[in-house]
C-alpha positions in Angstrom: -123.9 172.8 -69.0 -126.6 174.4 -71.1 -124.5 174.3 -74.4 -123.8 170.6 -73.7 -127.5 169.9 -73.2 -129.0 171.8 -76.1 -126.3 172.6 -78.6 -124.2 169.4 -78.6 -127.0 167.1 -79.6 -127.9 169.3 -82.6 -124.3 169.4 -83.8 -123.7 165.7 -83.2 -126.9 164.7 -85.0 -126.0 166.8 -88.0 -122.4 165.7 -88.2 -122.7 162.0 -87.2 -125.6 161.3 -89.5 -123.5 162.5 -92.4 -120.3 160.9 -91.3 -121.6 157.5 -90.2 -122.0 155.6 -93.5 -122.0 152.0 -94.6 -121.2 153.1 -98.2 -117.7 152.6 -99.6 -116.9 155.2 -102.2 -113.8 156.7 -103.8 -112.1 153.4 -104.0 -108.6 153.9 -105.3 -108.4 151.6 -108.3 -105.5 150.8 -110.5 -104.9 148.2 -113.2 -102.1 146.4 -115.1 -103.2 145.8 -118.7 -101.0 143.2 -120.2 -103.3 142.6 -123.2 -104.0 146.2 -124.5 -107.0 144.9 -126.5 -110.4 146.2 -127.2 -111.9 143.8 -124.6 -109.4 144.9 -121.9 -110.1 148.6 -122.6 -113.9 148.0 -122.4 -113.5 146.3 -119.0 -111.3 149.2 -117.7 -113.9 151.7 -119.0 -116.6 150.1 -117.0 -114.6 150.7 -113.8 -113.9 154.3 -114.9 -117.6 154.8 -115.4 -118.5 153.5 -111.9 -119.4 156.0 -109.2 -117.6 153.9 -106.6 -114.2 153.7 -108.1 -111.6 156.4 -108.5 -109.2 155.1 -111.2 -105.8 156.3 -110.1 -103.5 155.1 -112.8 -102.2 152.1 -114.7 -99.0 150.3 -113.9 -96.6 148.5 -116.2 -96.1 145.6 -113.8 -97.9 143.9 -110.9 -94.8 144.4 -108.8 -94.9 148.1 -109.0 -98.7 148.1 -108.4 -98.2 146.0 -105.2 -95.6 148.5 -104.0 -98.1 151.3 -104.3 -100.7 149.3 -102.4 -98.2 148.7 -99.7 -97.8 152.5 -99.4 -101.5 152.9 -99.1 -102.0 154.7 -102.4 -104.0 152.0 -104.0 -106.9 149.9 -102.7 -107.7 147.6 -105.7 -105.4 146.2 -108.4 -106.9 144.6 -111.5 -104.4 142.6 -113.6 -105.5 141.7 -117.1 -103.3 138.8 -118.5 -101.8 138.5 -121.9 -104.2 137.1 -124.7 -107.2 138.1 -122.6 -109.3 138.9 -125.7 -108.0 135.9 -127.6 -108.9 133.5 -124.8 -112.4 135.0 -124.7 -112.9 134.5 -128.4 -111.4 131.0 -128.7 -111.7 129.4 -125.3 -114.9 131.3 -124.3 -113.3 132.0 -121.0 -110.4 134.0 -119.4 -108.9 134.7 -116.0 -108.5 138.0 -114.2 -106.5 138.7 -111.1 -107.9 141.1 -108.5 -105.9 142.3 -105.4 -107.8 144.1 -102.7 -106.4 145.8 -99.6 -108.3 144.0 -96.9 -107.0 145.7 -93.7 -110.6 146.9 -93.3 -112.3 143.5 -93.9 -115.8 145.0 -94.1 -114.8 147.6 -96.7 -112.9 144.9 -98.7 -116.0 142.7 -98.8 -118.1 145.6 -100.2 -115.4 146.4 -102.7 -115.4 142.8 -103.8 -119.1 142.9 -104.4 -118.8 146.1 -106.5 -116.0 144.5 -108.6 -118.0 141.2 -109.2 -121.0 143.2 -110.3 -119.0 145.1 -112.9 -117.2 142.0 -114.2 -120.5 140.1 -114.3 -122.0 142.9 -116.4 -118.9 142.9 -118.7 -119.1 139.1 -119.0 -122.8 139.3 -120.0 -122.0 141.8 -122.7 -119.2 139.7 -124.0 -121.3 136.6 -124.1 -124.0 138.4 -126.1 -121.4 139.4 -128.7 -119.8 135.9 -128.9 -123.2 134.1 -129.2 -124.5 136.3 -132.0 -123.0 134.0 -134.6 -122.7 130.2 -134.3 -121.6 128.3 -137.4 -122.6 131.3 -139.5 -126.2 131.3 -138.2 -127.3 134.4 -136.4 -128.5 133.8 -132.8 -130.5 136.5 -131.1 -129.0 137.0 -127.6 -131.5 136.7 -124.8 -131.1 138.4 -121.4 -133.0 138.4 -118.2 -133.8 141.9 -116.8 -134.0 142.2 -113.0 -136.0 145.1 -111.6 -135.4 145.1 -107.8 -138.0 146.6 -105.4 -136.5 148.2 -102.3 -139.0 148.4 -99.4 -138.9 151.0 -96.6 -135.8 152.8 -98.1 -136.3 152.8 -101.9 -133.5 155.3 -102.5 -131.0 153.2 -100.5 -130.1 156.3 -98.6 -127.9 155.3 -95.6 -129.1 158.4 -93.6 -132.6 156.9 -93.5 -131.1 154.1 -91.4 -128.5 156.0 -89.4 -130.4 159.1 -88.3 -132.9 157.3 -86.1 -130.1 155.3 -84.6 -127.9 158.4 -83.9 -131.0 160.0 -82.3 -131.3 157.0 -79.9 -127.6 157.4 -79.2 -127.8 161.1 -78.3 -130.9 160.6 -76.1 -129.2 157.8 -74.2 -125.8 159.4 -73.7 -127.1 162.8 -72.5 -129.7 161.4 -70.0 -127.3 158.7 -68.7 -124.4 161.0 -68.2 -126.4 163.8 -66.6 -128.3 161.5 -64.3 -125.2 159.5 -63.2 -123.5 162.8 -62.2 -126.5 164.2 -60.5 -126.5 162.8 -56.9 -122.7 162.3 -56.9 -122.4 166.1 -57.5 -124.4 166.6 -54.3 -121.9 164.4 -52.5 -118.9 166.4 -53.8 -120.2 169.8 -52.8 -121.5 168.5 -49.4 -125.2 169.2 -49.8 -126.4 165.6 -49.8 -126.0 165.3 -46.1 -128.1 168.4 -45.6 -130.8 167.0 -47.9 -130.8 163.7 -46.0 -131.7 165.3 -42.7 -134.7 167.1 -44.1 -138.2 165.7 -43.9 -138.3 165.0 -47.6 -139.0 161.3 -48.3 -136.7 159.1 -50.4 -139.1 158.6 -53.3 -139.8 162.4 -53.4 -136.1 163.1 -53.6 -135.5 160.5 -56.3 -138.4 161.8 -58.4 -137.3 165.4 -58.0 -133.8 164.5 -59.2 -134.8 162.4 -62.2 -137.9 164.1 -63.5 -136.1 167.1 -65.1 -133.8 164.7 -67.1 -136.8 162.6 -68.1 -138.4 165.8 -69.6 -135.1 166.8 -71.1 -134.8 163.4 -72.9 -138.2 163.9 -74.5 -137.2 167.5 -75.5 -134.0 166.1 -77.2 -136.1 163.5 -78.9 -138.5 166.1 -80.2 -135.7 168.3 -81.6 -134.0 165.3 -83.1 -137.3 164.2 -84.9 -137.7 167.7 -86.3 -134.1 167.7 -87.6 -134.6 164.2 -89.0 -137.6 165.3 -91.0 -136.6 168.8 -92.1 -132.9 168.2 -92.7 -132.6 164.5 -93.7 -136.1 163.9 -94.9 -136.4 160.7 -93.0 -139.8 159.1 -93.5 -142.1 158.9 -90.5 -144.7 156.3 -91.5 -145.8 155.2 -88.1 -147.5 156.9 -85.2 -145.1 159.3 -83.5 -147.0 158.9 -80.3 -145.7 155.3 -80.1 -142.1 156.6 -80.2 -142.9 159.0 -77.4 -144.6 156.2 -75.4 -141.7 153.9 -75.8 -139.2 156.7 -75.1 -141.0 157.6 -71.9 -140.5 154.1 -70.5 -137.0 153.8 -72.0 -135.8 157.0 -70.2 -136.9 155.4 -66.9 -134.5 152.6 -67.7 -131.6 154.9 -68.5 -132.3 157.3 -65.6 -132.5 154.4 -63.2 -129.2 153.1 -64.4 -127.7 156.6 -64.0 -129.0 156.9 -60.5 -127.6 153.4 -59.6 -124.2 154.5 -60.9 -124.4 157.8 -58.9 -125.3 156.0 -55.7 -122.1 153.8 -55.8 -119.6 156.5 -56.9 -118.0 159.3 -54.9 -116.9 161.7 -57.7 -118.3 162.9 -61.0 -115.2 161.6 -62.7 -115.9 158.1 -61.4 -119.5 158.3 -62.5 -118.6 159.5 -66.0 -116.1 156.7 -66.5 -118.5 154.0 -65.4 -121.3 155.4 -67.5 -119.0 155.6 -70.5 -118.0 152.0 -69.9 -121.6 150.7 -70.2 -122.5 153.1 -73.0 -119.7 151.8 -75.3 -120.7 148.2 -74.7 -124.4 149.0 -75.3 -123.7 150.9 -78.5 -121.5 148.3 -80.0 -124.0 145.5 -79.2 -127.2 147.5 -80.1 -127.2 146.8 -83.9 -126.7 150.5 -84.6 -123.6 150.1 -86.7 -123.4 146.3 -87.2 -126.3 143.9 -87.6 -127.0 141.8 -84.5 -127.6 138.8 -86.9 -123.9 139.0 -87.9 -122.7 138.6 -84.3 -121.8 135.3 -82.7 -124.6 133.5 -81.0 -123.3 134.3 -77.5 -123.2 138.0 -78.4 -126.7 137.9 -79.7 -127.9 136.4 -76.4 -126.1 139.0 -74.4 -127.6 141.8 -76.5 -131.0 140.7 -75.2 -130.0 142.5 -72.0 -129.2 145.7 -73.9 -131.9 148.3 -73.7 -130.4 150.4 -76.5 -131.0 147.4 -78.9 -134.7 147.6 -78.3 -134.9 151.4 -78.7 -133.0 151.3 -82.0 -135.2 148.5 -83.3 -138.4 150.2 -82.3 -137.6 153.7 -83.6 -136.6 152.2 -87.0 -139.7 150.0 -87.1 -142.1 152.8 -86.3 -140.5 155.5 -88.4 -139.5 153.4 -91.5 -142.0 150.5 -91.5 -145.0 152.1 -89.9 -145.2 149.5 -87.1 -148.2 149.5 -84.8 -148.2 148.9 -81.0 -149.0 145.2 -81.6 -145.7 144.9 -83.5 -143.7 146.4 -80.6 -145.5 144.8 -77.7 -142.7 142.3 -76.8 -139.9 144.9 -76.7 -142.2 147.3 -74.8 -142.9 144.7 -72.1 -139.2 144.0 -71.8 -138.3 147.7 -71.4 -141.1 148.1 -68.8 -139.5 145.2 -66.8 -136.0 146.7 -67.1 -137.4 150.1 -65.9 -139.0 148.5 -62.9 -136.0 146.5 -61.8 -133.4 149.2 -62.3 -135.4 151.9 -60.6 -136.2 149.6 -57.7 -132.5 148.8 -57.3 -131.6 152.5 -57.6 -134.1 153.5 -54.9 -133.1 150.6 -52.7 -129.4 151.5 -53.0 -129.9 155.2 -52.1 -129.2 155.6 -48.4 -131.1 158.3 -46.7 -130.8 159.2 -43.0 -134.3 159.2 -41.5 
């Protein structure tokens, strides 16, 4: 159990934070150039120069390119039609065909944005060249320069977003699993009956069972914050004490849930399956991997009952935005309410022989 408690969180934080990425890179790009002009070569060169696209090869026909996409060897196919450059010069417009493998809809949407940005940049350059002369009169091309300002994550590093969320995930999973298997283990080995006939009171027994895991959760949080700062250089703009304050109450919610599960199960296997069932739902609806704003309205309403949602939101606000207690008052009150209700139910459901 000791390697699971101390080694596993470190390994998972280091691996998951590097693996869980919203970025889409190494897109397998191919093209069919039916024009073979300077304009078509310039457009292809822009894709070759991009850090997101890996230009595989060109194909003589669209049919052959489609076959390679069907085999999974190509993600994007750009088809440049005949007379592409001539249409740009004479008609001042031209048509391109883009085929994207959209089995992964989210990745396909991001790939489409990358492609549109490259084509828009190419289109701007072509317009500048075409507008330089009009009826023999030189026209100075004008362009608008946009300088974006990225707040809270100016390097657009996805690890800055993911590391705090992964840390929440680890604290939640370990404390929930260990607490849910705690009392049920006493049932399996037959010591719970012996404890029940002792003079120890119910609340004393519950506190004695849950307090070590409450401390353990704070230890895991501390180790995770150290790794986040030293390994991933995640900014910590807010008061770290706020994170510990919120985590202290949040752990009471998770431990109460684990105790409730433990009271209604007879084996550790049952407790593990039930805990995993709730953890999967909580994680998927917490906003850790997908924004809550993108969910259907009913899912957004259901997520209000999800304690992980509030922890993910708070730890990101405090670490990345420097939020104060006044900014997290509402989630803090909600978590306090959940902690009271779940622990009251857990204590009530625990049957002790007087």
